[in-house]
C-alpha positions in Angstrom: 0.1 0.0 -0.1 1.4 3.2 -0.6 2.4 5.9 1.4 -0.3 8.8 1.1 -3.0 10.5 2.8 -5.5 7.4 2.4 -3.4 4.6 3.6 -2.3 6.8 6.6 -5.9 7.8 7.0 -6.8 4.0 7.3 -3.9 2.8 8.9 -4.9 5.2 12.3 -8.5 4.5 12.1 -7.5 0.6 12.5 -5.1 1.9 15.4 -7.9 3.5 16.9 -10.0 0.2 16.8 -12.6 2.1 14.6 -14.3 0.3 11.9 -15.2 2.5 9.1 -18.7 2.7 9.9 -18.3 4.1 13.5 -15.6 6.4 12.1 -17.3 7.9 9.5 -19.8 8.6 12.5 -17.7 9.8 15.1 -16.3 12.3 12.3 -19.5 13.0 11.0 -18.6 12.2 7.6 -20.6 9.6 5.3 -19.4 6.1 5.0 -19.5 6.6 1.3 -17.0 9.5 1.8 -15.0 7.5 4.1 -14.4 4.3 1.6 -13.7 6.4 -1.0 -11.0 8.5 0.7 -9.1 5.4 2.1 -9.5 3.9 -1.7 -7.6 7.0 -2.9 -10.6 8.1 -5.1 -8.6 11.6 -6.3 -11.8 13.3 -6.3 -13.0 14.3 -3.1 -14.1 17.2 -1.1 -11.3 19.0 0.7 -13.6 20.3 3.8 -14.6 16.4 4.5 -10.9 15.2 4.0 -10.4 18.3 6.4 -12.6 17.0 9.0 -11.2 13.4 9.0 -7.6 15.2 9.7 -9.0 17.3 12.3 -10.6 14.6 14.0 -7.2 12.5 13.4 -5.0 15.5 15.4 -3.4 16.2 12.0 -3.4 19.0 9.0 -2.2 19.6 5.5 0.6 21.9 5.0 2.1 22.7 1.5 5.7 22.8 0.8 7.5 23.6 -2.2 9.9 21.1 -3.2 12.5 23.5 -4.6 12.6 27.3 -6.0 11.5 27.5 -9.4 10.6 30.7 -11.4 7.3 29.9 -13.1 7.4 32.6 -15.4 10.5 30.5 -16.9 8.0 27.5 -17.3 5.2 29.2 -18.9 3.3 29.0 -15.8 2.1 32.7 -15.6 
């Protein structure tokens, strides 16, 4: 299993001894959303993802890999 957000959430849920149903209820998200999240669906709602991460005590942070000039790469 890849080491990504989806797999980490699944691991953390299981470490806490919660089924998908129990976890979804405690977090306040739908079971379908949680299943899709853990399966790594690429189009999920960010607000719901943030809700799950907050429940687990985590947050997302953006980091730049290396300095890039966006004009040089034709991005602006």
